[in-house]
N, C-alpha and C positions, 0 to 999 in steps of 0.2 A: 601342505602348509608347513611352515617352519615351527620349530618347537622350542620351548624352554628346556634346557638340558642341565642336569646337575653338573657343576664344575668337576672335570676330572682332575685327579691329582697328577702333577708333573712328576716325571721320572727323572733320575739323574744321580749322581753321587757327589757327596761332599768330600773333598780331599782333606787328608790330614794336614794339620798346620803347625808351623813352628820350624825353627832351626836348631836342632837338639845335638848335643855331644856331651855325655856325662864325663866327669874329669876326675882324675886322681893326681895326688901330689907326691913327688919324690924329692927329697933333699939331696942336693949336689954340693952344696957348699954352705958355710955358716951365713945365716941371714938370707939365703936365696932358695926359692922354690921354683919347680918346674911343673907346670900342668900340662898333662898330656891326655889324650883320648883314651878311655878305659879299653877301647877295642884295639889298641895299638901300642907299641912301645917306642918311646922317644928319648932323645938325650939333648942336652943343651950345653954350649960352652959359656953359658952365663949371659949372653946377649938376649935381647928381646926378640922373639920370633913373632912373625906377622900372623894375625888371626885370619882364618879363612873368611871370605866375604862373599859366599855364593848368593844367588838370588833367593828371595823369600820362599819358603816352602820346601827347601832341600837341605838335608843335613850335610854338615861339613865338619872335618877334623883337622886339627893343627896343634903342634906343640907350641906353647907360649910360656914365657917366664915372667916373673915379677919379683921384686926386691922388697923384703920386709923393711919397714921404716922404724928406726929407733928400737932396736930389739932391747927388750926389758929384762931384768933379772927376775926369775920367777920366784914365787913365795918358797921359803925354805921348806915348808911342809907340803906334801902332795894334796892340795885341796881339789876335790871333785870339780870337774869342768861342767858348766852349764850355760845354756843360751840365755842371754839376758833380754834381748828384744830383736826385732827384725824390721827391716825396710826393704820392700813394702810390708805393712803389717796386716794386710788383707781386709782392712775395714772399708776400703773403697777401691775401685778400679784405678789403675795407673797407666801411664804411657808404656808402650812396649820397649822403649829405650831406657826405662829407669833401671839403675843398677840394683843389685841385690846386696844388701849389707847384713852381715850377721855378727853382732858383738857378743863376746863371751866373758865371763867374769874373770878369767885368767888368760894370760898370754898362750896362745896356741902353738904347739910344737910344729916346727917346720916339716916333721915327718908325718904329720896327722893325715888320715885319709880324709879327702875333701868331700864336701856335700855333692849329691847328684841333682840334677835339674830335669824336669820333664815339663813340657817338650824340650828335648835337647836343642842346644844351639852352640855354634862356635863362639868363643869368648875367652876372657882372661880373668883368672883368679888373682888377687893381690892381697897383701896384709899392710894396709895403711897405717895400723898401729898394732902392737903385739898381740892385743886380745881381739882384733877385728879382722873378718874376712870379708872380701868385697869381690862381686863378680860383675863385670862389664860385658854385656853381650855385643858380639862383633856386628850383629845385624839385629834390629829391634824385633822383639816378638810380635807376631801378627796380632791385628786388633781381635777383640773378643775372644781371647785364648786364656784358658785356665793354666796357671803355672804352679807346679809343685817343687819345693826344695826339701830333699830328704838329708837330714844331718844325722849320720850313723852313729850308733852306739859304739863306744870303743874309741872315740877321737881323744887324743891326749893333749893335756896341757903341757907347757914347757917344764912345769914342776913334777910331772909324772901323774897328775891326777887324770881321771878318766871320766868321759861322759857316759853315765851309766845307762841312760835311756834314749833310744832313737827319737828324733824330733822331726815332725813333718810341718812345714810352712806352706800355706797355700794362698795364692791372691789371683785376681782375674785382671787381664789386660783390658783397658777401656775399648770401647767401640772406636772405629776409625772416624776421622773427621769427614761429615757429609759434604762439607765444602771440597775437601780434597779429593773426595770421590768423584765429585762432578768436575774438578779440574782434570783428573786423569781420563775420565770418560770423554771429556771434549778433546783433550790432546790425542787421544787414540781414535777420534772420529766416530764414537757411538753416540754423540749428540750433534745437533745441527749448529754447534758453537764452536768457537775457537777460544782457547785460554792463553793469554799472554803474561807470564810471570813478570813482575817488575824488575828482577835480576835473573840471570841465568840459573837454571836449576842444576845442581851437580847430579849427575845421572850414575850413581852407584846404588847398589843394593842397600847399603847402610843409610845413605842419604834419602832414598826414596822411602825406606822403612821409617824414618824420623818424621818425614813430612806427612806420612799417613795420620800422624797426631798433631802435627803442628803445621798446617798448610801455609804455603808462601803467598805473599800479597801478589795481586795481579788483576787483569781485567778480562772479562768475557765479552764476546761480540758475536753476533750471528754470522755463521759461515757464508750464507747466501743472501745476496742483496734483495732477492725476490721472495724471501720468506713470508708466507701468508701470515696475516695478523692473528688468526685463529690458532695457529701453531706457535707463534711467538709469544702469545699470551700464556702458554703452558710453562714458560721458563720462569723460575724464580731461583736465584742462587741461595744455597744453604737451606733448601726446602725440597722434601721428597714429593715432588710433583709427579703427575703421570709421565711426563717426559723423561724425568730421572729414573723412575722405576722401569720404564720401557728400555731405557738404555742398559740398565743393570741386566734385564732379562735378555736382551740381545746378546750381551757379553757372555752371560751364562750359557746360552745356547751355542754359541761359537766355541766355547771351552768344554762343552759336554758336561756342564754341571746342572744341578737341579734348577729348573727355571721357576724361580719363585720371587725374584725382585728384591731379595734380601742380601745385603753385603756382609756375609759372615767370613770367617777365616779362609775358606777355600776361595771365595771370590777375591779377597784382598791378596791372597798368595799369587793367583794368576795375573791380577791387575798389576802388581808391583813388578812380576817378571816381564810382563809386556811393556811396562813404562821403561825398564832398564834396556830392554832389547828393541825398544820403538816398534813393537808389532801393532799394527793399526787394524781397525775393522775391515774384513775382506769384503763386505757388502755395502752398497749405497745406503744412505739414510733414507727411509721411506715413512710416509704418513699417509693414512686413510682418512678422507673427509667425506661424511654423509651429511647431505642437506635435505631437509624435509619440506622445503617449498616446492610446489608443483612445477614441473615434474621432479619427483625425488630422485636424487642422483648420488653415486659414489665416485670420487675422484681419488686417484693415487699421485701423490707429490714425491718425487725421488730426486735426492741431490739438487734441489733448486728448480725443478721443473715439473709441471703436470705431465705425467706420462700416460694417464689412462682416464677415461670417463665412461660411465654407463648409467642409464636408467636403472633405479633400484626401487624395492619395496621395503617400507618400514612397518612398525606395528599398528594393528587396528586400535581405535579408541579404547576397546575393552582390555587391550594388552598392548600398550604403547611401547616404542622404542625410547628409553630414557635419553635425555640430552646430557652430554658431558663428554669426558675423555678417559679412556682405559687402554692399557697395552694388551695385545694378543698374548694369552697365556696357554692356549692348548690349540692343537691342529690336527685334523683328521682328513685324509684324502676321501673317504667315504664313511658314512655312519648311518645306523637306524635311529631315528629320532621318535621317541615315545613321550607321551605326556597327556595333559587334560586341557580341553578347549574351554574358553570362557563359559559355555553353556553346561559344562560338567561332563560332556562326553569325552571319550578316549580317542586318541589318534595313534597310529603306528605308521611312520613313513620311512620305508626301508631305502637305502642306497643314495642318501642325500650326499652330494658331492662337494668337495673343496671347502671344508669347514674351517673357519678360524674364530674361536671363542675369545671374546674381549671383555664381557661384563655378565658374570654368572652363566645363564643359559643363553644369552644372546650371542649371536655369531654372524659373521658374513658367510654366505654359503650360496650354492646354486640351488634353484628350485623352478620347477616347470609352472609357469602361469600364462595365461592368455595375453596378459599385458603387463607392464612394469611402470613404475613412476608414481604409485599411490600407496596408500596404507592398506596392506593385504596380509602381513605376517603377524605372528604372536610375539613380536619384539625383535625378531632377527632383521638383518639386512639381506634381502633376497636379491639375487642376480640371475640373469639367463645363464644356462650352463657354460657357454662359450666365454662369457665375461667372467664368470667365477673361476674358470680355469686360468685366465690371465692374471686376475688378482692374486690367485693362489701362488703363482710363480714371482709375483712382485712384492709380496709382504712376507713376513716371517714372525717368529716369537719376538716380543717386544715392540713390534710395530704399534704405534699409538693410533687408535680409532677414535675420531672425534665426530659426534653427532650434534648438529646445530639445526636451528629453524631454517 
């Protein structure tokens, strides 16, 4: 008999996020500063250099220039320099496209060492007023990313005053838009829907990064005219339904990330890169549907067509298979299942094949029975060995399993 099984932890790695490049400033002419990567040496003829705009998740470096607006006469006495306030101020998450603004009490010398930013990103420092420094990221910071700005001690004011103590400013980038996440998953074919934007989307790293926080208008529609109603009912825009969670998990699996259905910085980094490169899901969209009317069956729907059907066993009344929908979160080609029967006795079933867990200890798997199509398991969906082998090859991480009457 099949068994309840403690949910195993998925493995994977979370990629580092952000587009970073710490910067330093060198004065080349009165009222003009050149910002260069600290790991390289750059020069400028006074023209504005283009900031690098590589895809999200990769560091870039470029020499950029900016011109100070309205240089002011410094105070006649060397007044100590200090930071007045910051934007963002760290009180709440902000868009990754938000500029960093650092106002000081005195005009800042054009020869001052510039603040550094972690995670580093390509971008441009400017001096919109004598006492204000501003950083514009060339590509927005990734969603859910902590950002730290280090203002070094020793920064000088135009009057010769010095910043006596280093200052660190921290803030957090807001989560990405769930609606935009769904739009991208649809465009990249991880959902059984299409998304059509109202106006064409600019397909650059910077534009895609901005839309992660401010999604475009548009419409969703089912990709397949024959979509079963039980599957269509799982779709809700701007809501984290099992369908959306499953699509995230399928994406994580394809990109060798931790399969947990959570769209953190590593997921957004890979997703935005695929959006720019238009790299779509290499696998068909599949859905597993178990019905508990006699005879109980499991069907697999793939890219608009039912491609598999077999009699199956679900849970006995004392350990029923719950109704609902869940994405597959763990898979094992074979496993020993151990647990406790409803009467309190223990079981130990070695060599259970083709296991796909979808809800706690409930899984689709192979199991030898004299018959199939009735309630016989302890909550799992049991199949004959040959049928289980076929299902194993048709579904994967993120496949939504729906159980209905």
